Structures are given as structure tokens and as C-alpha cells.
C-alpha positions, 0 to 999 in steps of 0.5 A: 139673261143667262138660262141655266139647266141642270140635269143628271139627278135621279135615284141611286143606292147608298155608295152610288155615283151621279154626275150633275150637269149645268148647261148655260145658254151663254158663256160662263167664262166670267163667272164663279159657279156654285152648286147648292142643295136644299133638302125638305125642311132645311135651308139651302146650303153651299155644296161646292164652288169653282171660280173662273180661274179654277179655284174650288171649295167644298162643304165639309160634308162632301169633301173627298166625295164630290168634285166640281169642274167646269168646261168653258168651251161647252158652257157647262159645269159639272158636279161629280158625286161619289160615295153618295149617302142618304143625307145627300138627298136634296134638290141640287141647284147651280148658280152663276155669279154669286147668285145672279143666275139660278137653274131650276134644280135637279132631284137627287135621291139616295135610298136603298 
């Protein structure tokens, strides 16, 4: 069983930045990793994903603002979020292996 722990969320003003981290209890080398988010009253949506080979994709709403990356040596995946908007407010979750493993989530609030 792989344990995933997200961190780095918090309260920021519009236009600010945050970097989320997802630390795994074991090797992440074999996994595609994705970040999803859920806002109150909304379904969970895919934000970004990175394959084990390093290929990435992003939701249209975050392209040019968010960057997903992975450090296999540290068993950690990151989501760098820049130019944050109020509509980015949500709980952000990482998952490995197309949903085989999920973290507990970290709250991101963008508000003035």
C-alpha cells in the first residue's frame, strides 16, 4: 500500500503563488501521477498529470499558470501554481496509477 501526503496549501491573494508537494511512502517511478481538485458543490476535476516518462498534460483552465513535475529520487511530485485566481480555490489531491492511490488533500484558498 502506497501512502501519499500532500502539503503546501494555504491562503493566498489573487495573483499569488503556491507550490504543492505530494510525498509518497515508496518509489513513484512506475506511476503516472495526477493532481485533481474539488471545489464545494463541484465534481473532482483533473488539473495536471505527468507520466513516468515525463510527459505532461493540463486542464485548459490552468495552462500557462501551473506546472507539474516529479522527482523520482525524492519520491515526490509537485504542482507549482502561479497567477492564482479565486476560481482555483479547492481541495487539491494527488493520485498515482490512474487513481489506484490517493492522498488526503490540501486546501488552497485564493481570496483577497
